[in-house]
C-alpha positions in Angstrom: 3.2 -281.8 78.1 6.6 -282.7 79.6 8.1 -282.7 76.2 6.6 -279.5 75.3 8.2 -277.8 78.5 11.5 -279.4 77.5 11.4 -277.8 74.1 10.3 -274.4 75.5 12.8 -274.4 78.7 15.7 -276.1 77.4 16.7 -274.3 74.4 20.4 -274.1 75.1 21.5 -272.5 71.9 20.0 -269.2 73.4 22.9 -269.0 75.9 24.5 -266.4 73.6 22.0 -264.0 75.2 22.6 -264.8 78.7 25.3 -262.1 79.6 23.9 -259.6 81.8 23.3 -256.3 80.3 24.8 -254.0 82.7 28.0 -256.1 82.9 28.9 -256.0 79.3 32.4 -255.8 78.2 33.1 -254.2 74.7 34.5 -257.3 73.3 31.5 -259.3 74.2 28.9 -257.7 71.8 26.7 -259.9 69.9 24.5 -259.2 67.2 21.2 -261.3 66.8 20.9 -260.6 63.3 22.6 -263.7 62.4 20.4 -265.8 64.6 16.8 -264.5 63.8 16.6 -266.0 60.3 13.5 -268.2 60.4 9.9 -268.5 62.2 11.5 -271.4 64.2 14.4 -269.1 65.3 11.9 -266.3 66.2 9.9 -268.8 68.3 13.1 -270.2 69.8 14.2 -266.6 70.7 11.1 -266.0 72.6 11.1 -269.4 74.2 14.5 -268.4 75.7 13.0 -265.6 77.4 10.9 -267.9 79.4 14.0 -270.0 80.1 15.7 -266.9 81.7 12.4 -266.1 83.7 12.5 -269.6 84.9 16.0 -269.1 86.5 15.2 -265.6 87.7 12.1 -266.5 89.8 12.8 -270.3 90.8 13.5 -268.9 94.3 13.0 -265.1 94.1 9.3 -265.3 93.6 9.2 -266.3 97.4 12.1 -264.1 98.6 10.7 -260.9 97.0 7.0 -261.6 97.4 6.9 -263.3 100.9 10.1 -263.1 102.6 9.7 -259.7 104.2 6.0 -260.2 105.0 4.1 -261.5 108.1 3.1 -265.0 106.9 6.4 -266.7 107.1 8.9 -267.5 109.8 12.3 -269.3 109.4 15.1 -270.9 111.4 17.5 -270.5 108.5 20.4 -268.0 107.9 21.1 -266.3 104.7 18.4 -264.6 102.9 15.4 -266.1 104.9 16.7 -264.6 108.2 17.7 -261.4 106.6 14.3 -260.8 105.2 12.4 -262.0 108.0 14.4 -259.7 110.4 14.4 -257.0 108.1 18.2 -257.0 108.2 18.9 -256.5 104.3 22.4 -255.9 103.0 24.0 -255.3 99.6 25.4 -258.8 99.9 22.2 -260.8 100.2 21.3 -263.1 97.1 18.0 -261.5 96.7 19.5 -258.0 96.2 21.0 -259.1 93.0 19.2 -258.1 89.7 21.5 -259.9 87.3 19.1 -262.6 86.3 16.4 -260.3 86.0 18.3 -258.3 83.3 19.2 -261.4 81.7 15.5 -261.9 81.0 15.2 -258.5 79.9 18.3 -258.9 77.6 16.8 -261.8 75.8 13.5 -259.9 75.6 15.1 -257.0 73.9 16.7 -259.1 71.3 13.5 -260.8 70.4 11.5 -257.4 70.3 13.9 -256.0 67.9 14.5 -258.9 65.7 11.3 -261.2 65.7 9.5 -258.6 63.3 12.3 -258.9 60.9 11.6 -262.5 60.2 7.9 -262.0 59.3 6.4 -260.0 56.4 4.1 -257.0 57.3 1.6 -257.6 60.2 1.9 -261.2 60.4 0.0 -262.7 63.1 2.8 -265.1 64.2 5.3 -262.1 64.4 2.9 -259.9 66.3 2.0 -262.5 68.9 5.6 -263.5 69.3 6.5 -259.8 69.8 3.7 -259.6 72.3 4.9 -262.4 74.4 8.3 -260.9 74.5 7.0 -257.5 75.5 4.8 -259.2 78.2 7.9 -261.0 79.6 10.0 -257.8 79.7 7.2 -256.2 81.6 6.8 -258.7 84.2 10.7 -258.4 84.6 10.7 -254.7 84.9 7.7 -254.8 87.2 9.6 -257.0 89.6 12.5 -254.7 89.4 10.4 -251.6 90.1 8.7 -253.3 93.1 11.8 -254.6 94.7 14.4 -251.6 93.9 12.2 -248.8 92.9 14.2 -246.7 90.3 16.0 -249.2 87.9 17.9 -248.9 84.7 15.5 -249.0 81.8 17.0 -250.7 78.7 15.0 -251.3 75.7 17.5 -251.9 73.0 19.7 -255.1 72.9 23.5 -254.5 73.4 25.2 -254.8 70.0 27.8 -252.3 69.8 30.9 -250.9 71.6 29.6 -247.5 71.0 26.5 -248.0 73.1 26.6 -246.9 76.6 27.9 -249.6 79.0 27.2 -247.9 82.3 23.5 -247.0 82.4 21.9 -244.8 85.1 18.9 -245.6 87.1 15.7 -244.5 85.6 12.9 -242.9 87.5 10.4 -245.7 88.5 7.3 -243.9 87.0 9.0 -243.9 83.6 9.7 -247.6 83.8 6.0 -248.2 84.9 5.1 -246.4 81.7 7.0 -248.6 79.6 5.7 -251.6 81.5 2.1 -250.3 80.7 2.8 -249.8 77.0 4.4 -253.3 76.7 1.4 -254.9 78.5 -1.2 -253.0 76.3 0.8 -254.1 73.2 0.6 -257.7 74.5 -2.9 -257.6 75.4 -3.8 -256.6 71.8 -1.3 -258.8 70.0 -0.8 -262.2 72.0 -3.1 -265.0 71.2 -6.4 -265.4 72.8 -5.5 -269.1 73.1 -2.9 -271.6 72.1 -5.2 -274.4 73.2 -4.4 -276.9 76.1 -1.6 -276.5 78.6 0.1 -273.7 76.6 -2.5 -271.3 77.6 -1.1 -271.5 81.3 2.7 -271.3 80.5 2.7 -269.0 77.6 1.6 -265.3 77.7 -1.8 -265.0 76.1 -4.2 -261.9 75.9 -5.4 -263.1 79.2 -2.3 -263.2 80.8 -1.4 -259.8 79.7 -4.6 -258.4 81.0 -3.9 -260.0 84.3 -0.6 -258.5 84.8 -1.9 -255.2 83.5 -4.4 -255.4 86.3 -1.6 -255.7 88.8 0.3 -252.8 87.4 -2.8 -250.6 87.4 -3.5 -251.4 91.1 0.1 -250.6 92.0 -0.2 -247.2 90.3 -3.7 -246.6 92.0 -5.4 -246.4 88.3 -8.5 -248.2 89.8 -10.7 -247.5 86.8 -8.2 -248.9 84.3 -7.7 -252.0 86.9 -11.2 -252.7 86.8 -11.4 -252.7 83.0 -8.4 -255.0 82.6 -9.7 -257.3 85.3 -13.1 -257.3 83.7 -11.5 -258.6 80.5 -9.8 -261.5 82.5 -13.2 -262.4 84.2 -15.0 -262.5 80.9 -12.4 -264.8 79.3 -13.9 -268.2 79.0 -10.3 -269.6 79.3 -10.4 -269.1 83.1 -12.9 -270.3 85.8 -12.6 -271.0 89.6 -12.0 -274.5 90.5 -14.1 -276.1 93.3 -12.5 -276.4 97.0 -12.0 -280.2 96.3 -9.6 -279.2 93.5 -8.1 -276.1 95.0 -4.8 -278.1 96.0 -4.5 -279.2 92.2 -4.0 -275.8 91.3 -0.4 -276.1 92.7 0.2 -279.7 92.9 -0.7 -280.6 89.4 -0.8 -277.2 87.5 -2.5 -276.2 84.4 -5.9 -275.9 86.2 -8.7 -273.8 84.8 -8.1 -271.2 87.3 -4.5 -270.7 86.2 -3.7 -267.7 84.0 0.2 -267.8 83.8 2.5 -270.4 85.4 6.3 -270.8 85.0 6.8 -274.4 83.7 9.5 -276.7 85.3 10.2 -280.4 84.9 12.7 -282.9 86.0 15.4 -281.2 84.3 14.4 -277.4 84.8 13.6 -277.4 88.5 13.0 -274.9 91.1 13.4 -274.5 95.0 9.8 -275.0 96.2 10.6 -278.0 98.4 13.5 -276.1 100.0 11.3 -273.0 100.3 8.6 -274.7 101.9 8.4 -278.3 102.2 11.2 -280.0 104.0 9.5 -280.4 107.2 11.7 -279.3 110.0 14.3 -277.7 107.7 12.4 -275.7 104.9 13.4 -272.2 104.7 10.0 -270.9 105.6 7.2 -272.2 107.7 3.8 -270.6 108.7 4.1 -267.8 111.2 2.1 -267.6 114.3 0.6 -264.4 112.9 -0.5 -266.2 109.9 -1.9 -269.3 111.8 -3.8 -267.1 113.9 -5.6 -265.1 111.1 -7.9 -268.0 109.7 -11.5 -267.8 110.4 -13.0 -270.7 111.9 -14.4 -273.2 109.3 -12.1 -272.0 106.7 -11.5 -275.1 104.3 -8.2 -274.0 103.0 -6.4 -274.2 106.2 -5.6 -277.7 106.4 -4.8 -277.7 102.8 -2.1 -275.2 103.4 -0.3 -276.6 106.5 -0.6 -279.3 109.3 -3.0 -278.0 111.6 -2.4 -280.9 114.0 1.1 -279.7 114.8 1.6 -277.0 117.5 4.3 -275.4 115.4 4.1 -276.6 112.0 7.5 -276.6 110.3 6.5 -277.0 106.7 4.0 -275.6 104.2 2.4 -278.3 102.1 0.4 -276.3 99.9 2.2 -276.8 96.9 2.6 -280.6 97.4 -0.7 -281.9 98.8 -2.3 -282.2 102.3 -0.2 -284.7 104.3 3.0 -284.1 102.3 5.8 -285.7 104.4 8.8 -286.2 102.2 12.0 -284.9 103.8 14.0 -285.2 100.5 15.8 -281.9 99.4 15.5 -282.8 95.9 14.6 -280.0 93.7 10.8 -279.5 92.6 9.1 -280.2 89.2 6.1 -278.2 90.3 5.2 -275.2 88.1 5.0 -271.8 90.0 1.7 -270.1 89.4 2.0 -266.4 89.3 -1.2 -265.3 88.1 -4.6 -267.0 88.6 -8.2 -266.0 88.6 -8.8 -265.6 92.3 -6.1 -263.1 92.4 -7.6 -260.9 89.8 -11.0 -261.0 91.2 -9.9 -259.9 94.5 -7.8 -257.2 92.8 -11.0 -256.1 91.0 -12.9 -256.2 94.3 -10.3 -253.7 95.6 -10.6 -251.4 92.7 -14.4 -251.5 93.2 -14.1 -250.6 96.7 -11.8 -247.6 96.0 -14.2 -246.3 93.6 -17.1 -246.7 96.1 -18.6 -249.5 94.6 -19.0 -251.4 97.7 -21.7 -254.0 96.6 -19.6 -255.0 93.6 -16.6 -255.4 95.8 -18.4 -257.4 98.3 -19.9 -259.8 95.7 -16.4 -260.6 94.4 -14.9 -261.1 97.9 -17.9 -263.3 98.7 -17.3 -265.6 95.7 -14.0 -266.3 97.2 -15.2 -266.7 100.7 -17.9 -269.0 99.5 -15.6 -271.4 97.9 -13.5 -271.5 101.3 -16.8 -272.5 103.1 -17.0 -269.1 105.0 -20.2 -267.0 105.6 -20.8 -264.1 103.1 -19.7 -260.6 104.5 -21.9 -257.3 104.2 -20.4 -253.9 104.8 -21.3 -254.0 108.4 -19.7 -257.4 109.0 -16.5 -256.5 106.9 -15.9 -253.3 109.2 -16.8 -255.1 112.3 -14.2 -258.1 111.8 -11.5 -256.3 109.9 -12.1 -252.5 110.1 -13.1 -251.8 106.5 -14.1 -253.5 103.4 -10.5 -253.0 102.0 -8.9 -254.7 105.0 -11.2 -257.7 104.6 -10.3 -258.0 101.0 -6.6 -257.7 101.7 -7.0 -260.3 104.5 -8.8 -262.8 102.1 -5.7 -262.1 99.6 -3.3 -263.1 102.5 -5.2 -266.4 103.1 -6.3 -267.3 99.5 -2.9 -266.4 97.9 -0.6 -267.4 100.8 3.1 -268.1 99.9 2.4 -267.6 96.2 4.5 -264.3 95.9 2.0 -261.5 96.6 1.8 -260.6 100.3 4.8 -258.3 100.7 3.8 -256.5 97.5 0.1 -256.3 98.6 1.3 -254.6 101.9 3.5 -252.1 100.1 0.9 -251.2 97.4 -1.8 -250.7 99.9 0.3 -248.6 102.3 0.2 -251.2 105.2 3.8 -252.6 105.1 5.0 -250.6 108.1 1.9 -250.8 110.4 1.9 -254.7 109.8 5.7 -255.2 110.0 6.9 -252.7 112.7 5.7 -254.9 115.7 7.3 -258.0 114.1 10.9 -256.7 112.8 10.9 -253.0 113.4 10.4 -251.8 109.9 9.6 -248.1 110.2 11.2 -246.1 107.1 9.6 -245.9 103.8 13.1 -246.0 102.3 13.5 -249.2 103.8 10.6 -250.8 101.8 13.0 -251.3 98.9 15.8 -253.7 98.5 19.5 -252.6 98.4 21.2 -252.9 95.3 23.8 -255.8 95.2 27.3 -254.7 95.5 28.3 -256.5 92.4 26.0 -253.9 90.3 27.7 -251.2 92.3 31.1 -252.2 91.7 30.6 -252.8 88.0 28.9 -249.7 87.1 30.1 -246.6 88.5 26.9 -244.8 87.4 24.5 -246.9 89.7 24.1 -245.3 92.9 22.8 -247.3 96.0 19.3 -246.7 97.1 19.3 -244.0 99.7 18.4 -246.1 102.9 21.4 -248.4 102.5 24.1 -245.7 101.8 
């Protein structure tokens, strides 16, 4: 499997695609027509998008998805401190969308030129284009959730006659494009590649899982329920037992995993620096998070050291008892989508549609695995105030530190209520990130988000 990851993520010849779309100079235009000649070229082009995504999310999956939420605390300066204190500025690293647009740029080349390599409606061409469109959708979905309105670019840059300074597009139009890309991917990606590739390449299941997230973000609950049902009915995925729960993250490629970003000893990420350096990691469990566990939850001591009065690391991704102080980069995959996540989103959708029994059934399946008693509606309302709040709480524990918590708070309208007592968050405009000064300086048509002007 390591060799496969090297092939997929180490294709250096695709560096020609790596210039950030919005910063192009006229003399740097590039035509991909000369590259996309064979089926192998087409596959390499798509693998290059995964390579770019790997660089985009190696630390940002946590900065964007956890750094501003209530489960983390920090002693570090830079982005960790700025995010936890809600003191964002146009110079912090996580405000920079450059690598996100590198991913989008590579996807745009593949989407245009992969079909030219194959004749007619070739399955190989359709599924590669489906992967490229799913990856573009994922990149834009991060963009919309982090910055709101963002430039929507769906064509590769190939001519000096193309517009260099692209304005921002209304986020709803971007979300429309995301939906269209994922619907295409859900129809045209392969059902299965077989083996570990089902977890690190986009399949129909992965496209439907991401589509579930998008529909929930847009409050399209009927459609979210339909997309989630397709995932739950897919035999590729099944919940692991609690005894194997840690292996989802420590080993990767579990039956519960839907889509992971693959890493190895060459292509590494920041998981250790983010979470596992003992007294010096970027983040450690907040007091709020530690106090939120129900008694008897079997996941608690799999996430952090419960014997410490103030635990200084999160060992969820490295195994119970992990105690290596090395700051070496991590080879662990980052699990972006998994079955428990989609089950809990489907539970939310059922609840929003008044289907309480269905919502509780899914919620209790996850609780049962964690060794917790099942909840009925009265229990959920007594303990958490509502069934919706009980599901959101379950997501905060089950999916802790996986890059979902901040987006869950924003999506459900709870961000200000939860975070105001912690860091003073009070303005809806402040839910977005500022746009990095580099993008503003290089593109006169990009306006800073209103809150940060």
